[in-house]
Every structure is written in structure tokens, then in C-alpha cells.
OpenMM code with the backbone's topology and positions (N, CA, C; nanometers):
from openmm import Vec3, app, unit

residues = "UNK UNK UNK UNK UNK UNK UNK UNK UNK UNK UNK UNK UNK UNK UNK UNK UNK UNK UNK UNK UNK UNK UNK UNK UNK UNK UNK UNK UNK UNK UNK UNK UNK UNK UNK UNK UNK UNK UNK UNK UNK UNK UNK UNK UNK UNK UNK UNK UNK UNK UNK UNK UNK UNK UNK UNK UNK UNK UNK UNK UNK UNK UNK UNK UNK UNK UNK UNK UNK UNK UNK UNK UNK UNK UNK UNK UNK UNK UNK UNK UNK UNK UNK UNK UNK UNK UNK UNK UNK UNK UNK UNK UNK UNK UNK UNK UNK UNK UNK UNK UNK UNK UNK UNK UNK UNK UNK UNK UNK UNK UNK UNK UNK UNK UNK UNK UNK UNK UNK UNK UNK UNK UNK UNK UNK UNK UNK UNK UNK UNK UNK UNK".split()
positions = [
    Vec3(-18.4204, 15.4442, -2.3086),
    Vec3(-18.4366, 15.4430, -2.1642),
    Vec3(-18.5837, 15.4721, -2.1310),
    Vec3(-18.6409, 15.3920, -2.0453),
    Vec3(-18.7803, 15.4060, -2.0060),
    Vec3(-18.7947, 15.5214, -1.9059),
    Vec3(-18.8893, 15.6079, -1.9312),
    Vec3(-18.9105, 15.7247, -1.8447),
    Vec3(-18.9837, 15.6863, -1.7166),
    Vec3(-18.9736, 15.7748, -1.6183),
    Vec3(-19.0475, 15.7561, -1.4929),
    Vec3(-19.1973, 15.7498, -1.5188),
    Vec3(-19.2448, 15.8242, -1.6199),
    Vec3(-19.3876, 15.8244, -1.6530),
    Vec3(-19.4305, 15.6847, -1.6988),
    Vec3(-19.3512, 15.6201, -1.7815),
    Vec3(-19.3841, 15.4857, -1.8288),
    Vec3(-19.3804, 15.3848, -1.7138),
    Vec3(-19.2936, 15.4062, -1.6169),
    Vec3(-19.2798, 15.3140, -1.5038),
    Vec3(-19.3914, 15.3295, -1.4011),
    Vec3(-19.4736, 15.4312, -1.4153),
    Vec3(-19.5846, 15.4486, -1.3222),
    Vec3(-19.6115, 15.5915, -1.2839),
    Vec3(-19.5387, 15.6857, -1.3414),
    Vec3(-19.5638, 15.8274, -1.3171),
    Vec3(-19.5483, 15.8677, -1.1720),
    Vec3(-19.6532, 15.9291, -1.1171),
    Vec3(-19.6480, 15.9769, -0.9788),
    Vec3(-19.6280, 15.8626, -0.8804),
    Vec3(-19.6883, 15.7481, -0.9096),
    Vec3(-19.6709, 15.6316, -0.8214),
    Vec3(-19.5233, 15.5939, -0.8143),
    Vec3(-19.4578, 15.5871, -0.9287),
    Vec3(-19.3167, 15.5486, -0.9333),
    Vec3(-19.2300, 15.6508, -0.8597),
    Vec3(-19.2570, 15.7784, -0.8821),
    Vec3(-19.1797, 15.8825, -0.8141),
    Vec3(-19.1972, 15.8743, -0.6629),
    Vec3(-19.3191, 15.8465, -0.6177),
    Vec3(-19.3429, 15.8313, -0.4737),
    Vec3(-19.2694, 15.7089, -0.4196),
    Vec3(-19.2737, 15.5989, -0.4922),
    Vec3(-19.2021, 15.4787, -0.4479),
    Vec3(-19.0521, 15.5027, -0.4418),
    Vec3(-19.0002, 15.5787, -0.5358),
    Vec3(-18.8579, 15.6110, -0.5366),
    Vec3(-18.8204, 15.6874, -0.4093),
    Vec3(-18.9045, 15.7842, -0.3707),
    Vec3(-18.8797, 15.8608, -0.2479),
    Vec3(-18.8907, 15.7727, -0.1240),
    Vec3(-18.9940, 15.6879, -0.1195),
    Vec3(-19.0129, 15.5993, -0.0043),
    Vec3(-18.8964, 15.5014, 0.0099),
    Vec3(-18.8524, 15.4458, -0.1026),
    Vec3(-18.7402, 15.3508, -0.0992),
    Vec3(-18.6126, 15.4199, -0.0524),
    Vec3(-18.5866, 15.5385, -0.1045),
    Vec3(-18.4662, 15.6122, -0.0638),
    Vec3(-18.4704, 15.6453, 0.0849),
    Vec3(-18.5881, 15.6822, 0.1355),
    Vec3(-18.6011, 15.7140, 0.2781),
    Vec3(-18.5846, 15.5896, 0.3644),
    Vec3(-18.6450, 15.4793, 0.3230),
    Vec3(-18.6389, 15.3562, 0.4019),
    Vec3(-18.4979, 15.2970, 0.4040),
    Vec3(-18.4272, 15.3068, 0.2930),
    Vec3(-18.2959, 15.2421, 0.2795),
    Vec3(-18.1824, 15.3438, 0.2744),
    Vec3(-18.2112, 15.4676, 0.3097),
    Vec3(-18.1195, 15.5795, 0.2952),
    Vec3(-17.9756, 15.5581, 0.3335),
    Vec3(-17.9512, 15.5098, 0.4535),
    Vec3(-17.8139, 15.4957, 0.5010),
    Vec3(-17.7350, 15.3900, 0.4246),
    Vec3(-17.8048, 15.2991, 0.3609),
    Vec3(-17.7374, 15.1908, 0.2888),
    Vec3(-17.6999, 15.2291, 0.1459),
    Vec3(-17.7546, 15.3368, 0.0931),
    Vec3(-17.7223, 15.3796, -0.0423),
    Vec3(-17.7964, 15.2999, -0.1489),
    Vec3(-17.9198, 15.3370, -0.1744),
    Vec3(-18.0018, 15.2714, -0.2755),
    Vec3(-17.9348, 15.2814, -0.4119),
    Vec3(-17.9132, 15.1662, -0.4761),
    Vec3(-17.8528, 15.1644, -0.6092),
    Vec3(-17.9598, 15.1569, -0.7176),
    Vec3(-18.0507, 15.0625, -0.7056),
    Vec3(-18.1576, 15.0470, -0.8037),
    Vec3(-18.2687, 14.9637, -0.7420),
    Vec3(-18.3911, 14.9847, -0.7928),
    Vec3(-18.5023, 14.9006, -0.7506),
    Vec3(-18.5945, 14.8776, -0.8687),
    Vec3(-18.6740, 14.7728, -0.8584),
    Vec3(-18.7802, 14.7478, -0.9545),
    Vec3(-18.8987, 14.6904, -0.8800),
    Vec3(-19.0126, 14.6901, -0.9472),
    Vec3(-19.1323, 14.6305, -0.8887),
    Vec3(-19.1464, 14.4905, -0.9458),
    Vec3(-19.1618, 14.3952, -0.8570),
    Vec3(-19.1841, 14.2569, -0.8970),
    Vec3(-19.3169, 14.2100, -0.8405),
    Vec3(-19.3800, 14.1189, -0.9107),
    Vec3(-19.5098, 14.0674, -0.8661),
    Vec3(-19.5052, 13.9157, -0.8524),
    Vec3(-19.5949, 13.8643, -0.7693),
    Vec3(-19.6022, 13.7199, -0.7480),
    Vec3(-19.6621, 13.6493, -0.8691),
    Vec3(-19.7492, 13.7207, -0.9423),
    Vec3(-19.8057, 13.6639, -1.0645),
    Vec3(-19.7854, 13.7645, -1.1764),
    Vec3(-19.7932, 13.7172, -1.2990),
    Vec3(-19.7730, 13.8043, -1.4136),
    Vec3(-19.8852, 13.9071, -1.4234),
    Vec3(-19.8488, 14.0315, -1.4548),
    Vec3(-19.9455, 14.1392, -1.4738),
    Vec3(-19.9434, 14.1760, -1.6213),
    Vec3(-20.0600, 14.1724, -1.6856),
    Vec3(-20.0714, 14.2063, -1.8269),
    Vec3(-20.1616, 14.3284, -1.8401),
    Vec3(-20.1011, 14.4451, -1.8495),
    Vec3(-20.1782, 14.5693, -1.8572),
    Vec3(-20.2594, 14.5780, -1.9866),
    Vec3(-20.2134, 14.5133, -2.0929),
    Vec3(-20.2839, 14.5179, -2.2205),
    Vec3(-20.4183, 14.4466, -2.2134),
    Vec3(-20.4321, 14.3488, -2.1258),
    Vec3(-20.5560, 14.2721, -2.1158),
    Vec3(-20.6496, 14.3264, -2.0081),
    Vec3(-20.6045, 14.4252, -1.9351),
    Vec3(-20.6857, 14.4798, -1.8255),
    Vec3(-20.8056, 14.5551, -1.8814),
    Vec3(-20.9171, 14.5387, -1.8143),
    Vec3(-21.0376, 14.6113, -1.8538),
    Vec3(-21.0838, 14.6964, -1.7363),
    Vec3(-21.1421, 14.8093, -1.7684),
    Vec3(-21.1872, 14.9018, -1.6648),
    Vec3(-21.3367, 14.9296, -1.6804),
    Vec3(-21.4124, 14.8276, -1.7165),
    Vec3(-21.5566, 14.8425, -1.7302),
    Vec3(-21.6233, 14.8373, -1.5936),
    Vec3(-21.7482, 14.8848, -1.5902),
    Vec3(-21.8254, 14.8796, -1.4659),
    Vec3(-21.8307, 14.7359, -1.4162),
    Vec3(-21.8052, 14.7192, -1.2875),
    Vec3(-21.8061, 14.5858, -1.2279),
    Vec3(-21.6724, 14.5153, -1.2396),
    Vec3(-21.5796, 14.5773, -1.3092),
    Vec3(-21.4467, 14.5186, -1.3264),
    Vec3(-21.3472, 14.6096, -1.2557),
    Vec3(-21.3455, 14.6018, -1.1261),
    Vec3(-21.2626, 14.6914, -1.0451),
    Vec3(-21.1141, 14.6660, -1.0669),
    Vec3(-21.0333, 14.7565, -1.0174),
    Vec3(-20.8891, 14.7409, -1.0282),
    Vec3(-20.8378, 14.6147, -0.9587),
    Vec3(-20.9222, 14.5534, -0.8815),
    Vec3(-20.8802, 14.4296, -0.8148),
    Vec3(-20.8433, 14.3226, -0.9167),
    Vec3(-20.8949, 14.3339, -1.0404),
    Vec3(-20.8568, 14.2367, -1.1426),
    Vec3(-20.7086, 14.2465, -1.1734),
    Vec3(-20.6488, 14.3610, -1.1441),
    Vec3(-20.5059, 14.3793, -1.1666),
    Vec3(-20.4236, 14.3559, -1.0403),
    Vec3(-20.4905, 14.3302, -0.9316),
    Vec3(-20.4191, 14.3146, -0.8055),
    Vec3(-20.3257, 14.1951, -0.8131),
    Vec3(-20.2072, 14.2175, -0.7724),
    Vec3(-20.1076, 14.1113, -0.7643),
    Vec3(-20.0252, 14.1431, -0.6413),
    Vec3(-19.9747, 14.0423, -0.5764),
    Vec3(-19.8848, 14.0689, -0.4652),
    Vec3(-19.7626, 14.1384, -0.5236),
    Vec3(-19.7448, 14.2652, -0.4860),
    Vec3(-19.6354, 14.3452, -0.5406),
    Vec3(-19.5255, 14.3631, -0.4375),
    Vec3(-19.4030, 14.3694, -0.4885),
    Vec3(-19.2859, 14.3857, -0.4034),
    Vec3(-19.1942, 14.4899, -0.4652),
    Vec3(-19.1389, 14.5751, -0.3813),
    Vec3(-19.0328, 14.6636, -0.4232),
    Vec3(-18.9051, 14.5866, -0.3941),
    Vec3(-18.8272, 14.5620, -0.4973),
    Vec3(-18.7061, 14.4820, -0.4836),
    Vec3(-18.5883, 14.5739, -0.5113),
    Vec3(-18.5059, 14.5936, -0.4097),
    Vec3(-18.3987, 14.6921, -0.4177),
    Vec3(-18.2651, 14.6311, -0.3805),
    Vec3(-18.1603, 14.6914, -0.4354),
    Vec3(-18.0251, 14.6546, -0.3942),
    Vec3(-17.9559, 14.7824, -0.3469),
    Vec3(-17.8888, 14.7694, -0.2352),
    Vec3(-17.8137, 14.8803, -0.1761),
    Vec3(-17.6667, 14.8387, -0.1664),
    Vec3(-17.5879, 14.9221, -0.1048),
    Vec3(-17.4478, 14.8884, -0.0836),
    Vec3(-17.4296, 14.7714, 0.0121),
    Vec3(-17.5334, 14.7391, 0.0885),
    Vec3(-17.5239, 14.6324, 0.1885),
    Vec3(-17.6023, 14.5066, 0.1555),
    Vec3(-17.7237, 14.5228, 0.0992),
    Vec3(-17.8128, 14.4080, 0.0897),
    Vec3(-17.9140, 14.4191, -0.0235),
    Vec3(-17.9740, 14.3037, -0.0512),
    Vec3(-18.0918, 14.2963, -0.1371),
    Vec3(-18.2117, 14.3012, -0.0432),
    Vec3(-18.3053, 14.3897, -0.0729),
    Vec3(-18.4242, 14.4063, 0.0095),
    Vec3(-18.5476, 14.3705, -0.0725),
    Vec3(-18.6314, 14.2862, -0.0167),
    Vec3(-18.7605, 14.2541, -0.0773),
    Vec3(-18.8650, 14.3088, 0.0184),
    Vec3(-18.9351, 14.4125, -0.0266),
    Vec3(-19.0289, 14.4848, 0.0596),
    Vec3(-19.1692, 14.4709, 0.0021),
    Vec3(-19.2606, 14.4218, 0.0836),
    Vec3(-19.3986, 14.4071, 0.0401),
    Vec3(-19.4621, 14.5441, 0.0235),
    Vec3(-19.5399, 14.5587, -0.0835),
    Vec3(-19.6120, 14.6827, -0.1067),
    Vec3(-19.7558, 14.6638, -0.0625),
    Vec3(-19.8153, 14.7681, -0.0085),
    Vec3(-19.9526, 14.7603, 0.0391),
    Vec3(-20.0456, 14.8405, -0.0480),
    Vec3(-20.1721, 14.8304, -0.0189),
    Vec3(-20.2712, 14.9079, -0.0916),
    Vec3(-20.3363, 14.8296, -0.2031),
    Vec3(-20.4043, 14.9015, -0.2906),
    Vec3(-20.4818, 14.8414, -0.3975),
    Vec3(-20.3980, 14.8233, -0.5230),
    Vec3(-20.3482, 14.7035, -0.5403),
    Vec3(-20.2820, 14.6648, -0.6636),
    Vec3(-20.1889, 14.7674, -0.7225),
    Vec3(-20.2032, 14.7890, -0.8521),
    Vec3(-20.1070, 14.8679, -0.9279),
    Vec3(-20.1166, 15.0186, -0.9095),
    Vec3(-20.2063, 15.0664, -0.8262),
    Vec3(-20.2189, 15.2113, -0.8093),
    Vec3(-20.1607, 15.2606, -0.6774),
    Vec3(-20.1227, 15.1720, -0.5900),
    Vec3(-20.0775, 15.2108, -0.4567),
    Vec3(-19.9271, 15.2366, -0.4533),
    Vec3(-19.8889, 15.3321, -0.3728),
    Vec3(-19.7475, 15.3623, -0.3521),
    Vec3(-19.7174, 15.3551, -0.2028),
    Vec3(-19.7401, 15.2385, -0.1449),
    Vec3(-19.7148, 15.2189, -0.0019),
    Vec3(-19.6176, 15.1039, 0.0167),
    Vec3(-19.5312, 15.1186, 0.1158),
    Vec3(-19.4402, 15.0102, 0.1511),
    Vec3(-19.4832, 14.9529, 0.2844),
    Vec3(-19.4871, 14.8209, 0.2906),
    Vec3(-19.5204, 14.7529, 0.4154),
    Vec3(-19.3931, 14.6967, 0.4756),
    Vec3(-19.3982, 14.5726, 0.5181),
    Vec3(-19.2820, 14.5167, 0.5863),
    Vec3(-19.1791, 14.4579, 0.4903),
    Vec3(-19.0574, 14.4488, 0.5396),
    Vec3(-18.9497, 14.3857, 0.4642),
    Vec3(-18.9661, 14.2353, 0.4768),
    Vec3(-18.9786, 14.1694, 0.3626),
    Vec3(-18.9982, 14.0252, 0.3578),
    Vec3(-18.8642, 13.9530, 0.3681),
    Vec3(-18.7625, 14.0105, 0.3047),
    Vec3(-18.6290, 13.9500, 0.3085),
    Vec3(-18.5241, 14.0593, 0.2969),
    Vec3(-18.4138, 14.0368, 0.3649),
    Vec3(-18.2974, 14.1234, 0.3571),
    Vec3(-18.1766, 14.0305, 0.3497),
    Vec3(-18.1160, 14.0247, 0.2319),
    Vec3(-18.0076, 13.9305, 0.2067),
    Vec3(-17.8801, 14.0096, 0.1804),
    Vec3(-17.7741, 13.9843, 0.2567),
    Vec3(-17.6483, 14.0549, 0.2288),
    Vec3(-17.6107, 14.0382, 0.0813),
    Vec3(-17.5697, 14.1464, 0.0175),
    Vec3(-17.5416, 14.1445, -0.1258),
    Vec3(-17.4410, 14.0362, -0.1626),
    Vec3(-17.3405, 14.0162, -0.0802),
    Vec3(-17.2384, 13.9155, -0.1092),
    Vec3(-17.2956, 13.7737, -0.1089),
    Vec3(-17.4068, 13.7522, -0.0401),
    Vec3(-17.4669, 13.6187, -0.0310),
    Vec3(-17.5855, 13.6009, -0.1259),
    Vec3(-17.6345, 13.7081, -0.1851),
    Vec3(-17.7538, 13.7019, -0.2696),
    Vec3(-17.7210, 13.6509, -0.4091),
    Vec3(-17.8182, 13.5841, -0.4685),
    Vec3(-17.8078, 13.5436, -0.6082),
    Vec3(-17.9287, 13.6000, -0.6826),
    Vec3(-17.9065, 13.6408, -0.8061),
    Vec3(-18.0150, 13.6930, -0.8891),
    Vec3(-17.9905, 13.6504, -1.0328),
    Vec3(-18.0985, 13.6117, -1.0984),
    Vec3(-18.0897, 13.5662, -1.2372),
    Vec3(-18.2125, 13.6162, -1.3134),
    Vec3(-18.1897, 13.6639, -1.4339),
    Vec3(-18.2975, 13.7108, -1.5201),
    Vec3(-18.3350, 13.5981, -1.6150),
    Vec3(-18.4612, 13.5556, -1.6098),
    Vec3(-18.5112, 13.4495, -1.6962),
    Vec3(-18.6411, 13.4985, -1.7577),
    Vec3(-18.6382, 13.5241, -1.8885),
    Vec3(-18.7525, 13.5801, -1.9597),
    Vec3(-18.7972, 13.7090, -1.8910),
    Vec3(-18.9182, 13.7165, -1.8462),
    Vec3(-18.9710, 13.8365, -1.7794),
    Vec3(-18.9794, 13.8166, -1.6287),
    Vec3(-18.8899, 13.7336, -1.5746),
    Vec3(-18.8871, 13.7101, -1.4303),
    Vec3(-18.7452, 13.7265, -1.3780),
    Vec3(-18.7372, 13.7566, -1.2497),
    Vec3(-18.6088, 13.7607, -1.1809),
    Vec3(-18.6157, 13.6575, -1.0695),
    Vec3(-18.5169, 13.5703, -1.0661),
    Vec3(-18.5058, 13.4709, -0.9602),
    Vec3(-18.4072, 13.5242, -0.8573),
    Vec3(-18.4539, 13.5375, -0.7339),
    Vec3(-18.3697, 13.5872, -0.6250),
    Vec3(-18.3679, 13.4804, -0.5173),
    Vec3(-18.2537, 13.4181, -0.5018),
    Vec3(-18.2383, 13.3112, -0.4024),
    Vec3(-18.3534, 13.2109, -0.4086),
    Vec3(-18.3908, 13.1707, -0.5295),
    Vec3(-18.4950, 13.0704, -0.5475),
    Vec3(-18.6372, 13.1238, -0.5532),
    Vec3(-18.6587, 13.2511, -0.5238),
    Vec3(-18.7926, 13.3111, -0.5305),
    Vec3(-18.8124, 13.3748, -0.6674),
    Vec3(-18.9307, 13.3583, -0.7240),
    Vec3(-18.9619, 13.4094, -0.8571),
    Vec3(-19.0436, 13.5378, -0.8462),
    Vec3(-18.9979, 13.6407, -0.9171),
    Vec3(-19.0704, 13.7669, -0.9243),
    Vec3(-19.0888, 13.8044, -1.0706),
    Vec3(-19.2137, 13.8290, -1.1095),
    Vec3(-19.2438, 13.8754, -1.2442),
    Vec3(-19.2140, 14.0247, -1.2489),
    Vec3(-19.1476, 14.0667, -1.3541),
    Vec3(-19.1109, 14.2074, -1.3677),
    Vec3(-19.2346, 14.2867, -1.4084),
    Vec3(-19.2652, 14.3891, -1.3309),
    Vec3(-19.3784, 14.4761, -1.3607),
    Vec3(-19.3523, 14.5456, -1.4940),
    Vec3(-19.4556, 14.5661, -1.5751),
    Vec3(-19.4364, 14.6310, -1.7053),
    Vec3(-19.3554, 14.7604, -1.6953),
    Vec3(-19.2627, 14.7747, -1.7879),
    Vec3(-19.1747, 14.8904, -1.8031),
    Vec3(-19.0647, 14.8994, -1.6973),
    Vec3(-19.0473, 14.7971, -1.6162),
    Vec3(-18.9395, 14.7953, -1.5171),
    Vec3(-18.8255, 14.7031, -1.5596),
    Vec3(-18.8239, 14.6655, -1.6877),
    Vec3(-18.7238, 14.5727, -1.7397),
    Vec3(-18.5805, 14.6233, -1.7212),
    Vec3(-18.5567, 14.7492, -1.7556),
    Vec3(-18.4214, 14.8044, -1.7453),
    Vec3(-18.3724, 14.8047, -1.6011),
    Vec3(-18.4599, 14.8412, -1.5079),
    Vec3(-18.4221, 14.8421, -1.3671),
    Vec3(-18.3958, 14.7001, -1.3168),
    Vec3(-18.4772, 14.6047, -1.3610),
    Vec3(-18.4573, 14.4652, -1.3214),
    Vec3(-18.3241, 14.4136, -1.3751),
    Vec3(-18.2909, 14.4493, -1.4983),
    Vec3(-18.1630, 14.4078, -1.5567),
    Vec3(-18.0460, 14.4682, -1.4792),
    Vec3(-18.0567, 14.5961, -1.4448),
    Vec3(-17.9510, 14.6616, -1.3665),
    Vec3(-17.9377, 14.5955, -1.2292),
    Vec3(-18.0517, 14.5620, -1.1675),
    Vec3(-18.0520, 14.4935, -1.0385),
    Vec3(-17.9732, 14.3635, -1.0474),
    Vec3(-18.0038, 14.2824, -1.1475),
    Vec3(-17.9368, 14.1521, -1.1640),
    Vec3(-17.7871, 14.1714, -1.1870),
    Vec3(-17.7495, 14.2695, -1.2696),
    Vec3(-17.6062, 14.2957, -1.2937),
    Vec3(-17.5345, 14.3314, -1.1646),
    Vec3(-17.5950, 14.4171, -1.0831),
    Vec3(-17.5308, 14.4600, -0.9581),
    Vec3(-17.5185, 14.3424, -0.8609),
    Vec3(-17.6255, 14.2670, -0.8434),
    Vec3(-17.6224, 14.1551, -0.7501),
    Vec3(-17.5251, 14.0476, -0.7964),
    Vec3(-17.5179, 14.0275, -0.9275),
    Vec3(-17.4285, 13.9258, -0.9842),
    Vec3(-17.2835, 13.9714, -0.9888),
    Vec3(-17.2600, 14.0987, -0.9603),
    Vec3(-17.1239, 14.1514, -0.9596),
    Vec3(-17.0704, 14.1820, -1.0968),
    Vec3(-17.1570, 14.1958, -1.1946),
    Vec3(-17.1137, 14.2274, -1.3320),
    Vec3(-17.0948, 14.3759, -1.3511),
] * unit.nanometer
topology = app.Topology()
chain = topology.addChain("A")
for resn in residues:
    res = topology.addResidue(resn, chain)
    for name in ("N", "CA", "C"):
        topology.addAtom(name, app.Element.getBySymbol(name[0]), res)
């Protein structure tokens, strides 16, 4: 089982609190971070002139509750920010589809790359949405 530290440490813990607060009444079951493009932490460099913007990817907190699948845009600077912006999509769970393909999750035709170390959460998300 992947620890909270591997998933992002303090950032992950803050996102967990923000997600629970935002979706509280619906009963948060699981969430993962998905990105619009693949993020490769192994290839990232932190040399002078190579700001964290090289790791910036459109990030989304993707959650499933007792009522719906929520796709929430994250704000701030790439992989270090723990901010939630607006909800991009809210799909009733009974109408949502989710499929795990390699390191991506397809949600109603939208592709999200699984953020490093969020594989287990993404798998749990797909199982819940698929009714398994």
C-alpha cells in the first residue's frame, strides 16, 4: 500500500482535507490526482533556470462520492500546489463510466494520466464507478 508520503506528503494530506470539506455531505469514497499530460518525476530537473514550471501539468482532483464523480481543477504551481478551483464536471455515479488503460483513466471519454504513486487510488476509483 502506497503511503500518504509517497502520494505527496503534506500536499496530499491537505488535498484530502480540502476534498472532504468540499464534498463532505456526499461522502467522499476515494480520489486520485489526474493530469492532462503525463508527468515523469524521474526526468524532472531542478537546475537553475529550470523552474518547477517544467513539471506543470493541468492537474485535476478526481473523486467519487456516494452521489457523483467529481472532476475538480487544481490551481497553483504544478505539482507543489494544494488548491482546488472550480468543478469541471459532476457526473451522477450511476451514469458515469470509468476505465483503467495503462497509466490513464478514461472517464466518460476524457483521458486523465494517473499522477505518480496514485495508482492504487485510481484503481479503487475505477472499481467503485464500475460497480465492482
